[in-house]
Backbone as a printed PyTorch tensor [residue, N CA C, xyz], in Angstrom:
tensor([[[ 36.6120, 186.5640, 265.4160],
         [ 37.1090, 185.5810, 264.5380],
         [ 35.8150, 184.6730, 264.8430]],

        [[ 35.3000, 184.0130, 263.5000],
         [ 34.7210, 182.7810, 262.7220],
         [ 35.0660, 181.8450, 263.1420]],

        [[ 34.7580, 180.7250, 264.0110],
         [ 35.2320, 179.1620, 264.0590],
         [ 35.0160, 178.1360, 263.2830]],

        [[ 35.6020, 178.3480, 261.9980],
         [ 35.4380, 177.1790, 260.8900],
         [ 35.4980, 176.1340, 261.3680]],

        [[ 34.8260, 174.9960, 261.0460],
         [ 34.7270, 173.5970, 261.0640],
         [ 35.2990, 172.8790, 259.8140]],

        [[ 36.0850, 171.6480, 260.4140],
         [ 37.0120, 171.4820, 259.3680],
         [ 36.5060, 169.5160, 259.7050]],

        [[ 36.5950, 169.0230, 258.1990],
         [ 36.8170, 168.0220, 257.6740],
         [ 37.7840, 167.5310, 257.0940]],

        [[ 38.4490, 166.4170, 256.4750],
         [ 39.2640, 166.2250, 256.2330],
         [ 40.0510, 166.9280, 254.8690]],

        [[ 38.8010, 167.3090, 254.2550],
         [ 39.2090, 168.1110, 252.8310],
         [ 38.0430, 168.9620, 252.4420]],

        [[ 37.8970, 169.6470, 253.4280],
         [ 36.9090, 170.5180, 253.9530],
         [ 37.0050, 171.6550, 255.3410]],

        [[ 36.7930, 172.9840, 254.8650],
         [ 36.5220, 173.5540, 255.7980],
         [ 35.4740, 174.5480, 255.4810]],

        [[ 34.4810, 174.8720, 256.6390],
         [ 33.5030, 175.1580, 256.4980],
         [ 32.7000, 176.0010, 257.6110]],

        [[ 31.6700, 176.7740, 257.1230],
         [ 31.0850, 177.5970, 258.3080],
         [ 29.4860, 178.1910, 257.9480]],

        [[ 28.8160, 176.3110, 257.9450],
         [ 27.3450, 176.8190, 257.2460],
         [ 26.1710, 176.4900, 258.3490]],

        [[ 25.6690, 177.0070, 259.0490],
         [ 24.5110, 176.7670, 259.8180],
         [ 23.5310, 177.4290, 259.8790]],

        [[ 22.4980, 176.4370, 259.8920],
         [ 20.8280, 176.7530, 259.3080],
         [ 20.2550, 176.8490, 260.6580]],

        [[ 18.9530, 177.7830, 260.5950],
         [ 17.6460, 177.8410, 261.5740],
         [ 16.5800, 176.9260, 260.5890]],

        [[ 16.4280, 176.0590, 261.2600],
         [ 15.4310, 175.2480, 260.7430],
         [ 14.2170, 175.0460, 261.8160]],

        [[ 13.1270, 174.8990, 261.1310],
         [ 11.6330, 174.9830, 261.5820],
         [ 11.1880, 174.0470, 261.0330]],

        [[  9.9210, 173.2210, 261.4970],
         [  9.1370, 172.1900, 261.5840],
         [  8.1390, 172.0840, 261.9600]],

        [[  6.7530, 172.0830, 261.7830],
         [  5.6010, 171.9560, 262.4370],
         [  5.1870, 170.5350, 262.3170]],

        [[  4.0870, 170.4840, 263.6010],
         [  3.2600, 169.1200, 263.2130],
         [  2.4170, 168.8450, 262.3170]],

        [[  1.6010, 168.0340, 262.1340],
         [  0.4100, 168.2500, 261.3470],
         [ -0.5360, 168.9310, 261.7220]],

        [[ -1.3920, 169.6860, 260.9200],
         [ -2.6350, 170.5310, 261.1480],
         [ -2.1570, 171.1270, 262.7010]],

        [[ -1.0430, 171.6600, 263.3250],
         [ -0.5320, 172.2790, 263.8580],
         [ -0.9180, 171.9730, 265.4940]],

        [[ -1.0080, 170.6830, 265.5680],
         [ -1.3270, 170.3760, 266.7320],
         [ -0.4800, 170.9050, 267.6090]],

        [[ -1.1410, 170.8750, 268.8540],
         [ -0.2010, 170.9900, 270.2700],
         [  0.2510, 169.1390, 270.9940]],

        [[  1.0720, 168.6740, 270.2050],
         [  0.6680, 167.4060, 271.2050],
         [  3.0910, 167.3290, 271.7650]],

        [[  3.6430, 168.3620, 270.7320],
         [  4.8630, 167.8640, 271.7300],
         [  4.8460, 167.8480, 272.7410]],

        [[  4.7310, 167.1780, 274.4400],
         [  4.8570, 167.4940, 275.3290],
         [  5.2670, 166.0840, 276.4020]],

        [[  5.2880, 166.7180, 277.5570],
         [  5.3370, 165.2300, 278.4260],
         [  6.9540, 164.0790, 277.6340]],

        [[  6.6430, 163.1150, 277.5220],
         [  7.3630, 161.8300, 277.1170],
         [  8.0200, 162.3340, 275.7750]],

        [[  6.9220, 162.8570, 275.2160],
         [  6.9570, 162.5000, 273.5370],
         [  7.9530, 163.5400, 273.7050]],

        [[  7.8140, 164.7800, 274.3380],
         [  8.9600, 166.1070, 273.6060],
         [ 10.0130, 165.7850, 274.1070]],

        [[ 10.6140, 164.6840, 275.0250],
         [ 11.7370, 164.1210, 275.6050],
         [ 12.3000, 163.3480, 274.4010]],

        [[ 11.2660, 162.2480, 273.7090],
         [ 11.5990, 161.3850, 272.7850],
         [ 11.9650, 162.1430, 271.5730]],

        [[ 11.3340, 163.3610, 271.4800],
         [ 11.5780, 163.8300, 269.9090],
         [ 12.9950, 164.4420, 270.2180]],

        [[ 13.3200, 164.9540, 271.1840],
         [ 14.7920, 165.6230, 271.2340],
         [ 16.0810, 165.0310, 271.2520]],

        [[ 15.3970, 163.7160, 271.9450],
         [ 16.4800, 162.4050, 271.9740],
         [ 16.8530, 161.8070, 270.2210]],

        [[ 15.8270, 161.7360, 269.3810],
         [ 15.6810, 160.8780, 268.2980],
         [ 16.4380, 161.9250, 267.2310]],

        [[ 16.2620, 163.6310, 267.8450],
         [ 17.1010, 164.6260, 266.8210],
         [ 18.5430, 164.4290, 267.0150]],

        [[ 18.6580, 164.5780, 268.4640],
         [ 19.9630, 164.4260, 269.0170],
         [ 20.5970, 163.2280, 268.3650]],

        [[ 20.4870, 162.1790, 268.2220],
         [ 20.4070, 160.7190, 267.2470],
         [ 20.8720, 160.8360, 265.9980]],

        [[ 19.9770, 161.6630, 265.1990],
         [ 19.8250, 161.5130, 264.0660],
         [ 21.3840, 162.7690, 263.6110]],

        [[ 21.2020, 163.5280, 264.4270],
         [ 22.3490, 164.5020, 263.8970],
         [ 24.0900, 164.3040, 264.1370]],

        [[ 24.2240, 163.3400, 265.1940],
         [ 24.9620, 162.6830, 265.4200],
         [ 25.6500, 161.3720, 264.6460]],

        [[ 24.7510, 160.8900, 264.4000],
         [ 24.7290, 160.0050, 263.0920],
         [ 25.1550, 160.8750, 261.9090]],

        [[ 24.8650, 161.8670, 261.1230],
         [ 24.9450, 162.4250, 260.1360],
         [ 26.3220, 163.8450, 260.5400]],

        [[ 26.8240, 163.8850, 261.3740],
         [ 27.6610, 164.7120, 261.5830],
         [ 27.2060, 165.6450, 261.9320]],

        [[ 25.9690, 166.0700, 262.2630],
         [ 25.3760, 167.6140, 262.2540],
         [ 25.4900, 167.9150, 263.8130]],

        [[ 25.8080, 169.6070, 263.7910],
         [ 26.3680, 169.7570, 265.1260],
         [ 25.2490, 170.3330, 265.7560]],

        [[ 24.2950, 170.7360, 266.7350],
         [ 23.0250, 171.4230, 267.3020],
         [ 23.5680, 172.1900, 268.2300]],

        [[ 23.4370, 173.6610, 267.7460],
         [ 23.8510, 174.3840, 268.3480],
         [ 23.3860, 175.0850, 269.4610]],

        [[ 21.5660, 175.0550, 268.8280],
         [ 20.7960, 175.5900, 269.8010],
         [ 19.3840, 175.3310, 269.6310]],

        [[ 18.6560, 175.5370, 270.2380],
         [ 17.1600, 174.8030, 269.5280],
         [ 16.2490, 174.6930, 270.9270]],

        [[ 14.9390, 175.0090, 270.1240],
         [ 13.9790, 174.8940, 271.5070],
         [ 12.6790, 173.6490, 270.7490]],

        [[ 12.0280, 172.9480, 271.6040],
         [ 10.7190, 172.3390, 270.7290],
         [  9.8980, 173.0290, 271.9540]],

        [[  8.8370, 173.7330, 271.2380],
         [  7.4200, 174.0960, 271.3390],
         [  6.2240, 172.8910, 270.9650]],

        [[  4.9980, 173.4990, 271.7810],
         [  3.8610, 172.4820, 271.7390],
         [  3.6670, 171.4840, 270.0100]],

        [[  3.7470, 172.6820, 269.3760],
         [  3.5900, 172.5830, 268.0410],
         [  4.7700, 172.7810, 266.8940]],

        [[  5.3570, 172.8400, 267.5780],
         [  6.8700, 172.9630, 265.9990],
         [  8.3360, 173.0310, 267.1840]],

        [[  9.1630, 172.5160, 266.2680],
         [ 10.7170, 172.4130, 266.1950],
         [ 11.5220, 173.7370, 266.0810]],

        [[ 12.3610, 173.9270, 266.5950],
         [ 13.3330, 175.3420, 265.9290],
         [ 14.2250, 174.7310, 266.5250]],

        [[ 15.2280, 174.7630, 265.3430],
         [ 16.9030, 174.1080, 265.9480],
         [ 17.7480, 174.8740, 265.1500]],

        [[ 18.9650, 175.1910, 265.7440],
         [ 20.2410, 176.0390, 265.1470],
         [ 21.2290, 175.1060, 264.7450]],

        [[ 21.6310, 174.4870, 263.3330],
         [ 22.3580, 173.4180, 263.7090],
         [ 23.8160, 174.0800, 262.8090]],

        [[ 24.5490, 173.3370, 262.4800],
         [ 25.7360, 173.2040, 261.8370],
         [ 25.8990, 172.2470, 261.5430]],

        [[ 25.9500, 172.3210, 259.4120],
         [ 25.5860, 171.2140, 259.1110],
         [ 26.7700, 171.3310, 257.8500]],

        [[ 27.5100, 169.9680, 257.6680],
         [ 28.4840, 170.0480, 256.6590],
         [ 28.1910, 169.6920, 255.4330]],

        [[ 28.7950, 170.6020, 254.5650],
         [ 28.9790, 170.5290, 253.0560],
         [ 28.2760, 169.3310, 252.6560]],

        [[ 28.4510, 168.1090, 252.9660],
         [ 28.6210, 166.7320, 252.7120],
         [ 27.3900, 166.1940, 253.0220]],

        [[ 26.4930, 167.0790, 253.5530],
         [ 24.9140, 166.7380, 254.1040],
         [ 24.2570, 167.8120, 254.0770]],

        [[ 23.5390, 167.3450, 252.5980],
         [ 22.4340, 168.6030, 252.5500],
         [ 21.2990, 169.1040, 254.0390]],

        [[ 20.5340, 170.2230, 253.8450],
         [ 20.0650, 170.2930, 254.7040],
         [ 18.7540, 169.5730, 254.5710]],

        [[ 17.7620, 169.6580, 253.1450],
         [ 16.8970, 168.4210, 253.3010],
         [ 17.1840, 167.3910, 253.3190]],

        [[ 18.0480, 166.8600, 252.9270],
         [ 18.2820, 165.3830, 253.5950],
         [ 18.3920, 165.3630, 255.4230]],

        [[ 19.1760, 165.9960, 256.3030],
         [ 18.8180, 166.0200, 257.1690],
         [ 17.3000, 166.0240, 257.9940]],

        [[ 16.7200, 167.0160, 257.3310],
         [ 15.7180, 167.2250, 257.5980],
         [ 14.5610, 166.3060, 257.2730]],

        [[ 14.6290, 165.6330, 256.6030],
         [ 13.7480, 164.5820, 255.7060],
         [ 14.2140, 162.9470, 256.6630]],

        [[ 15.4990, 163.0790, 257.5560],
         [ 15.9800, 161.5200, 257.7200],
         [ 14.9250, 161.8970, 259.3240]],

        [[ 15.4560, 162.9160, 259.6920],
         [ 14.9020, 163.6610, 260.8290],
         [ 13.3160, 163.7240, 261.2400]],

        [[ 12.5160, 164.0070, 260.7550],
         [ 11.2930, 164.1900, 260.7090],
         [ 10.6950, 162.2440, 260.4390]],

        [[ 11.3010, 161.7820, 259.1510],
         [ 10.7430, 160.7330, 259.1710],
         [ 11.1960, 159.4390, 260.1240]],

        [[ 12.2590, 160.0030, 261.2250],
         [ 12.1300, 158.8000, 261.8280],
         [ 11.9120, 159.1050, 262.9000]],

        [[ 11.5370, 160.0860, 262.9510],
         [ 10.4290, 161.0360, 264.8670],
         [  9.0770, 160.2750, 264.1480]],

        [[  8.4950, 160.4650, 263.0770],
         [  7.0970, 160.2070, 262.9060],
         [  7.0630, 158.2620, 262.9950]],

        [[  8.0870, 157.5180, 262.2380],
         [  7.9790, 156.4470, 262.6080],
         [  7.9390, 156.2640, 264.4010]],

        [[  8.8940, 156.5090, 264.7980],
         [  9.5680, 156.5340, 266.3560],
         [  8.2710, 156.5540, 267.1150]],

        [[  7.6090, 157.9050, 266.6800],
         [  6.4110, 158.3330, 267.3470],
         [  5.4220, 157.4810, 267.5380]],

        [[  4.9950, 156.9570, 266.3700],
         [  3.8620, 156.4730, 266.4370],
         [  4.2270, 154.6350, 266.5010]],

        [[  5.5010, 154.4240, 266.7480],
         [  5.1690, 152.9990, 267.4080],
         [  5.6150, 153.3590, 268.8740]],

        [[  6.0200, 154.1570, 269.2650],
         [  5.7080, 154.1490, 271.0310],
         [  4.5490, 154.8590, 271.3750]],

        [[  4.4990, 155.8660, 270.8500],
         [  3.0290, 156.1710, 271.3930],
         [  1.6590, 156.1710, 270.9510]],

        [[  0.9080, 155.1690, 271.4010],
         [  0.2190, 154.2660, 270.5190],
         [ -1.7250, 155.3460, 270.2590]],

        [[ -1.1990, 156.3230, 271.6880],
         [ -2.6750, 157.5150, 271.3010],
         [ -2.6110, 158.7020, 270.2990]],

        [[ -1.2040, 158.5590, 269.6450],
         [ -0.6990, 159.9340, 268.6620],
         [ -1.8400, 159.2060, 267.7080]],

        [[ -2.2210, 157.5810, 267.5050],
         [ -2.9520, 157.2230, 266.2760],
         [ -3.9870, 157.9230, 266.1060]],

        [[ -4.4380, 158.5280, 267.2550],
         [ -5.7800, 158.7730, 267.0620],
         [ -6.1270, 160.3750, 267.0150]],

        [[ -4.6890, 160.8730, 267.1420],
         [ -4.7460, 162.5220, 266.2570],
         [ -4.4170, 162.0630, 265.0840]],

        [[ -3.4180, 161.2080, 264.5760],
         [ -2.6390, 161.4580, 263.3570],
         [ -3.2200, 160.0800, 262.8920]],

        [[ -3.7380, 160.1870, 261.3380],
         [ -4.2340, 158.5580, 260.7530],
         [ -3.0170, 158.6230, 259.5520]],

        [[ -2.3810, 157.5570, 258.7480],
         [ -1.6040, 157.8300, 257.4200],
         [ -0.1490, 157.9090, 257.5410]],

        [[ -0.1310, 157.9450, 259.0430],
         [  1.3940, 157.7000, 259.2170],
         [  2.2480, 159.0480, 259.0150]],

        [[  1.1420, 160.3290, 259.4420],
         [  1.9590, 161.3300, 258.9730],
         [  1.9920, 162.4160, 260.5150]],

        [[  3.1820, 162.7050, 260.8660],
         [  2.7970, 163.3230, 262.0560],
         [  3.7300, 164.7990, 261.6880]],

        [[  4.3440, 165.1270, 260.9260],
         [  4.8270, 166.5470, 260.7670],
         [  4.1990, 166.8920, 259.4140]],

        [[  4.0370, 168.1730, 259.4860],
         [  3.3010, 169.0040, 258.2790],
         [  4.3380, 168.9660, 257.1860]],

        [[  4.0690, 169.1020, 256.3740],
         [  5.0390, 169.2150, 254.8020],
         [  5.8630, 170.2490, 254.9150]],

        [[  7.1980, 169.8840, 254.1210],
         [  7.9850, 170.9880, 254.2340],
         [  8.7180, 171.4860, 255.8150]],

        [[  9.5580, 172.7120, 255.4870],
         [ 10.1720, 173.1550, 257.0990],
         [ 10.5850, 174.4140, 256.7310]],

        [[ 11.0660, 175.6860, 257.1420],
         [ 11.7510, 176.7740, 257.2140],
         [ 13.2200, 176.5210, 257.2800]],

        [[ 13.5770, 176.8820, 256.1620],
         [ 15.3730, 177.1610, 256.7610],
         [ 15.9940, 178.3910, 256.3820]],

        [[ 16.9150, 178.7540, 257.1620],
         [ 17.7360, 180.3240, 256.7560],
         [ 19.2760, 180.1540, 257.0660]],

        [[ 19.5850, 180.7080, 256.5370],
         [ 21.5930, 180.4450, 257.0000],
         [ 21.1840, 181.8240, 257.9670]],

        [[ 22.3750, 181.8810, 258.4560],
         [ 23.0610, 182.2670, 259.3240],
         [ 23.5410, 183.8550, 258.9200]],

        [[ 23.8980, 183.7310, 257.5570],
         [ 24.1530, 184.5520, 256.8850],
         [ 23.5090, 186.0400, 256.5900]],

        [[ 22.1270, 185.5830, 256.4050],
         [ 21.2870, 186.5420, 256.2510],
         [ 20.6440, 187.2450, 257.7240]],

        [[ 20.7850, 186.7760, 258.8290],
         [ 20.8640, 186.7220, 259.9060],
         [ 21.7410, 186.3950, 261.0970]],

        [[ 21.9320, 187.6520, 261.6310],
         [ 23.6160, 186.7800, 262.1500],
         [ 23.1950, 186.2140, 263.4850]],

        [[ 24.2580, 185.0890, 263.9460],
         [ 23.9450, 183.9200, 265.2960],
         [ 23.4580, 184.3440, 266.1660]],

        [[ 23.7440, 185.8350, 266.4960],
         [ 23.5310, 186.2540, 267.6890],
         [ 21.8310, 186.7880, 267.5200]],

        [[ 21.1890, 187.0770, 266.4490],
         [ 19.9790, 187.1510, 266.7960],
         [ 19.1760, 186.1230, 266.8710]],

        [[ 19.9810, 184.9970, 265.7260],
         [ 18.7740, 183.5340, 266.1080],
         [ 18.7220, 182.9850, 267.3150]],

        [[ 19.8450, 182.8460, 267.9330],
         [ 20.3230, 182.4060, 269.0160],
         [ 19.1020, 183.2720, 270.0660]],

        [[ 19.0180, 184.5020, 270.0860],
         [ 18.4080, 185.5270, 270.7310],
         [ 17.2270, 185.2580, 270.6850]],

        [[ 16.6290, 185.0610, 269.3610],
         [ 15.3180, 184.4250, 268.9870],
         [ 14.8100, 183.2820, 269.7540]],

        [[ 15.4800, 182.1750, 269.5200],
         [ 15.4220, 181.0600, 270.6010],
         [ 15.2340, 181.2950, 271.9310]],

        [[ 16.0410, 181.9530, 272.3330],
         [ 16.4290, 181.8450, 273.5720],
         [ 15.4610, 182.6020, 274.6130]],

        [[ 14.7750, 183.9860, 273.7570],
         [ 13.8170, 184.0690, 274.3370],
         [ 11.7840, 183.9060, 273.4850]],

        [[ 11.8790, 182.7710, 272.8860],
         [ 11.1570, 181.8100, 272.5560],
         [  9.9050, 181.8430, 273.6950]],

        [[  8.7950, 182.3140, 273.3050],
         [  7.5070, 181.7130, 274.2860],
         [  7.7640, 180.8390, 275.7500]],

        [[  7.9230, 180.9510, 277.0270],
         [  8.0680, 179.9620, 278.0790],
         [  9.0380, 179.1820, 277.4330]],

        [[ 10.0310, 179.2940, 276.9010],
         [ 11.3190, 178.5370, 277.0710],
         [ 12.3090, 179.0110, 277.9250]],

        [[ 13.0670, 178.2230, 278.2840],
         [ 14.1270, 178.2750, 279.3780],
         [ 15.3420, 177.5750, 278.9810]],

        [[ 16.8140, 177.8490, 279.2910],
         [ 17.8680, 177.6290, 279.0290],
         [ 18.3750, 176.4620, 279.9780]],

        [[ 18.6940, 175.6620, 279.0590],
         [ 19.3320, 174.3270, 280.2930],
         [ 20.4720, 174.0760, 279.4540]],

        [[ 21.2070, 173.1350, 279.9720],
         [ 22.3440, 172.5450, 280.0020],
         [ 22.1320, 170.9920, 279.8880]],

        [[ 21.1360, 170.7770, 278.5770],
         [ 20.4920, 169.4720, 278.7750],
         [ 21.1810, 168.4320, 276.9040]],

        [[ 20.4510, 167.7690, 277.0640],
         [ 20.6630, 166.6620, 275.6580],
         [ 21.0010, 167.6350, 274.3530]],

        [[ 21.6220, 167.9790, 273.8870],
         [ 22.5710, 168.5660, 272.6100],
         [ 21.5670, 169.8270, 272.0940]],

        [[ 21.7940, 170.4370, 273.4780],
         [ 21.7200, 172.2140, 273.5980],
         [ 20.0040, 172.5380, 273.0430]],

        [[ 19.1130, 171.3400, 273.4370],
         [ 17.5020, 171.8830, 273.0440],
         [ 16.6000, 171.9460, 274.0580]],

        [[ 15.8250, 172.9770, 273.8930],
         [ 15.5230, 173.5960, 275.4250],
         [ 14.2970, 172.9980, 275.1600]],

        [[ 13.3770, 172.6480, 276.2560],
         [ 12.0460, 172.4360, 276.4790],
         [ 11.0630, 173.8070, 276.7090]],

        [[ 10.0650, 173.5790, 275.9830],
         [  9.4600, 175.5710, 275.9800],
         [  8.3450, 174.6820, 277.1160]]])
């Protein structure tokens, strides 16, 4: 049986597979930067009431499987996450400014799919079998590749 989420006036089961890439698909998500990206995604998710079910950070893109309340739009969550990440990364990692100019760290747009088109098990298997990823019990269920 499906585990529905509840708020004071809403019962829902909205799960999305979200992917966004670094600008120019540069492979810069590594080391401390990767850890900081995971931390900021967790902060934004917590602030908006978004549950991160699974995820993986690759060198050039982010895959996350999230449950989003109907009160928060998918594009709003991605916009806030990408915007805050871009600002914090450029403030905290000055060497990134050499790679990225104009304060743009992420590529435009994102991929989104509901788990209704593809089952949760298929999305989780895809994320868990992603190249060089490993399962870990870490911050917000986001593994590092």
